[in-house]
N, C-alpha and C positions, 0 to 999 in steps of 0.2 A: 614299202607297205606290205608286200607279200611276205617279207622275212619277219616282221613284227607279229603277224598273226600266229604262226607256229610257236613263237616264244611265249605268247600269252597263253596259248593252249597248254603248253608244257608246265608253265607256272601254276595254272589253275589245277592241273592234274596233281602236281606235287602238294598243293595246299589241301586238296580233297582227300588224298591218300596218305601222304607223309605225316601230316599233323596228327590225325587219329592214331596212326601206327606208333608215333613217338610217344603219345600220351599213354597208350596201352603198354608200351615197353617200360615206361617210368612206373606205372602202377604195379607191374610184375616185380620190378626191382625193389620197390618199397615193401611189398608183401613178403618177399624172400628175406629181407633184412630186419624183419620185426613187425611188420604190419599185421601178422597173425595173432599177436599178443596184445592184451589190453593192460596198461599200467596205470596205477593211480596211487596217490599217497594217502588216501582216505577210504580204504576198502573195508567192507563188512561181509562176513559170511552168514547167510541166513540159516539158522538152526533153532530147534526147540530147546529151551533152557528150563531146567527144573531146579529150583532153589530148594536146598535141603538144610535143615537146622534141627538141633536137638529140641525136643519138647519138654525135657526135664533137665535140671541142672545137676551136675555131678563131676567127679574126677575122671578124666580120660585115661583109659587103660590101654586101648589098642587103636591104632590107625593103620590098617593094612594096605592103604592105597595112597598114591601121590598124584600131584597134578599131571594131567595128560594120560593117566592110566585108563585103559579100557575096562569097563565093568559090565556085567550082565545083571538083569533084574534079579534082586534077591541077594546079590553079593554084599558082604559086610563092608561098610564104609567107616564106621566108628563104633566103638564099644565103651560105654561108661561103666564105672564101678557099680555092680548090681547089689552089693552087700547091704547098703543102707535101705534100698528099696525092698530087698528080701525080708529084712527085719520089720519093715513097715507092713508087709503082707502078713507076717507071723502075728504081729500085734493086732491087726485088723481081724484076723481069723479068731484070735483069742477073745476079742471083744464081742465078736458075733456069737461065739459059743456061750459066753456069759449072758448075753441078751436072751438067747434061746432058753438057757437054764432059768433065768428069771421069769420068763413067761410060763414055762412048765411048772415052776414052783407056785406061781400065782394061781394057775389052774388047779393044782392039787390042793392049795389052801382054800380055794373057793369050794371045792367038793367037800373037803373036811368041815368047813364052816356050815355048809348046807346040812350035813349029817348032824352036827352039833345043834343046829337050830331046830331040826326035827325032834331030836331027843328032848331038848328044853321045852318045846311046845307040848310034847306028850306029858312031861312031868308037870308043867304048869296046869294043864287041863286036869290032871289027876288031883293036884293040890287044891284047885278051885272046887272040884267036886267034894273033896274032903272038908273044905271050909264051909260049904253050904250044908253038908251033913252035920258038922259039929254045931253049926248055927241052929239047925232044927232041933238037935238033941238038947242044946242049951236052953232053947225056948220051952221045951217040955220039962226041963229040970233034970234030964237024965244024965247029961254030961256037964262037967264044970265049965265055967266061963273062961278059965285060963286056957283050957285046951282049944276052945274056939279061937281065942286070940293067937295062939301059936300057929294053927293051921292057916289063918288069914295072913299072918306075917310071912309064912313060907310061900304062900301063893303070890304075894306082892313081890317078894325077892325073885321068884321065878320069872315073873313078868318083866321086872327090871333087867334081869339077865338076858331075856329074849331081845329086848330093845338094844342092848349093847352088842349082841351077836349080829343082829340085823344091820346095825351101822357098820360093823366090821365087814359084813358081806357086801355092802354097798361100796366100801372103799376098795375091796379086792376086785370087785366087778369093774370099777372105774379103771384100775390098772390094766384090765383086760379089754378096755375100750368098749365096755357094755356087752361084750359077746364072749361068754366063757368057752364057746365051741369054735372060736376063730382059730384057723390053722396058725401054728407057731410062726411060720415064715411070712405070714401076711400081717403080723402084728407090726405097727408102725416103728417101734424101737428096733425090732429085728430087721425090718426092711432098711432102716437107716444104716445099720451096721453092715448090711449086705452091700449097700452102695459104697460105703467106705472101703470095704474089702475089694470090691471090683475096681475101684479107683486105684487102690494100691497095686493090684495085679496089673492094671494098665500101665501105670508108671514104671513098673518093673520091666514090662515088655518094651518100653520106649528106651531102655538103656542100650539096646542093640539097634543101630541105625543102618538100614540096608538100602541099596539102590532100588528105587521104584521102577526104573526102566533101564533098558540097555543104553549105554552112552559112554562119554569120555568125561573124566573128572577135570574141572577147570576152576580156578580161583578158590582153591581150598584153603581155609584159614582155621587153624585149631589153636586154642589157648589152653 
C-alpha cells in the first residue's frame, strides 16, 4: 500500500509535465519542417488591375512591351498607324477654313447688298419725284404725255428692283442666322466644323496608348 502511492504520484507527474512537453516538441518539429508556409492550389494575389484597350481602330505599328514588363505611368504600350488620322485632321482643318470663308463671304455680300439697296432707294426716290413733276407739267400742257409715261415706268422698275434686292438681303441674312455681326467662330456651321476638327485631333492622339499608372503588363493580346 505504501509502495503504490509513490508510483501513482510519479505517474501523475509524468502526465502533467511530460504530455505538454511532448506536444510542444511536436509543434516545434512541424513548424521547422514547413509549418511556416501556407500552401494552396487555388491562390489569388490581390492587386489593382487596369484594363487598357485602343479607342480607335488602326494598324499596329509598335508594341514596345511584353507580358510581365514593368512600366511607369506615361510609358508607351502600343502605337497605331497615325497617318490615316493625320489625314483626317488635315481634311477637317480644310473644311473648317472653307466654312469660315463662306461666313465671311456671306457677311461681305450682306454689306454690299445693303449698299446696293441704299443706292436703289435713292434712285427710286429721285425717279418718283421726276414722275410727279412730269405729271404736273403734263397736266398744265407744258410737257408731253410720253415723257410722263417714261418717268413713271422708270420709277416702277426701280421699285421692282428694290423688292428683288430686299429679298436677296433676307436670304443672305438667313445664312448668317439673322445676325450679320455674329462672330465667325460662333456661326453654327463653323462650330460644327470645329467639333469635327477637334474629334479628328482626339482620334489622332488616341493612336498612342500609354500606361495610365505604374505597374506590370499582364494578359497582353495584340492582333
